[in-house]
VOGU-3710 file (C-alpha; in Angstrom, 3 decimals, decimal comma):
1> xxxxxxxxxx> 0,013/0,084/-0,009  1,286/3,314/-0,908  0,840/6,061/1,700  -0,606/9,373/0,336  1,905/12,124/0,258  0,923/14,669/3,053  1,340/18,269/2,140  2,687/20,407/4,891  1,633/23,947/5,365  1,918/26,879/7,964
11> xxxxxxxxxx> -1,006/26,784/10,473  -2,917/29,826/11,565  -3,125/30,996/15,276  -6,396/31,600/16,983  -6,369/35,045/15,733  -6,021/33,933/12,045  -2,484/34,954/11,790  -0,260/32,530/9,897  2,361/30,861/11,954  5,661/30,955/9,737
21> xxxxxxxxxx> 7,795/28,963/12,190  5,466/26,035/12,407  4,287/23,345/10,045  1,274/21,035/10,078  -0,833/18,694/7,834  -4,517/18,544/7,037  -4,653/15,319/9,124  -3,389/17,230/12,163  -5,608/20,058/11,682  -8,691/17,789/11,496
31> xxxxxxxxxx> -7,611/16,080/14,751  -7,117/19,370/16,367  -10,469/20,632/15,259  -11,986/17,475/16,677  -10,162/17,850/19,948  -11,279/21,371/20,362  -14,866/20,466/19,765  -14,734/17,487/22,190  -13,228/19,918/24,884  -16,026/22,548/24,211
41> xxxxxxxxxx> -18,658/19,727/24,494  -17,006/18,436/27,658  -17,122/22,124/29,216  -20,682/22,610/28,245  -21,668/19,251/29,770  -19,686/19,964/33,077  -21,473/23,423/33,179  -24,765/21,840/32,789  -24,218/19,307/35,578  -22,701/21,802/38,040
51> xxxxxxxxxx> -25,661/24,254/37,352  -28,099/21,470/38,125  -26,268/20,477/41,106  -26,225/24,181/42,439  -29,840/24,524/41,804  -30,629/21,396/43,839  -28,623/22,348/46,729  -30,412/25,671/46,930  -33,789/24,518/46,244  -33,632/21,690/48,749
61> xxxxxxxxxx> -32,237/24,070/51,453  -28,873/22,512/51,827  -26,837/25,623/51,347  -27,084/26,924/54,908  -25,957/23,364/56,285  -23,133/23,421/53,841  -21,898/26,814/54,885  -22,156/25,949/58,557  -20,281/22,938/58,122  -17,564/24,779/56,055
71> xxxxxxxxxx> -17,231/27,346/58,997  -16,957/24,666/61,551  -14,280/22,858/59,337  -12,289/26,217/59,287  -12,499/26,767/63,035  -11,424/23,226/63,832  -8,760/23,146/61,235  -7,432/26,415/62,848  -7,613/24,975/66,274  -5,735/21,822/65,239
81> xxxxxxxxxx> -2,909/23,793/63,442  -2,604/26,051/66,455  -2,295/23,089/68,780  0,243/21,400/66,467  2,431/24,657/66,240  2,184/25,017/70,022  3,408/21,666/70,781  6,128/21,865/68,089  7,350/25,188/69,756  7,591/23,554/73,085
91> xxxxxxxxxx> 4,515/25,571/74,625  2,263/24,043/77,161  -0,669/24,757/79,145  -0,018/26,967/82,164  -0,261/25,415/85,599  -1,157/26,948/88,873  1,172/25,879/91,563  0,601/26,505/95,318  3,725/28,580/96,227  3,040/28,491/99,970
101> xxx> 2,467/32,118/100,295  3,560/35,264/98,506  5,530/37,968/99,895
//
């Protein structure tokens, strides 16, 4: 089988300007077009699904619960990191010791 000779040419950038330093073929251009179309379709589908999810969260009244859980997570994470940093720095909880009288 004889392979068809592919013709190389300079591609165009997204603004329609010819790129003189690059070469491509019709096959590569077609594959690139299919890839761009697939990416756009995937983006549109993701947007549709996320929009539906967002609407469901709001309509079913879950938004307040999600916000409260998020705030609680922030508070607990901050407390845990503070405790970890304190322990690493050798800090400890203060103690009251009976000194037997002052003065």
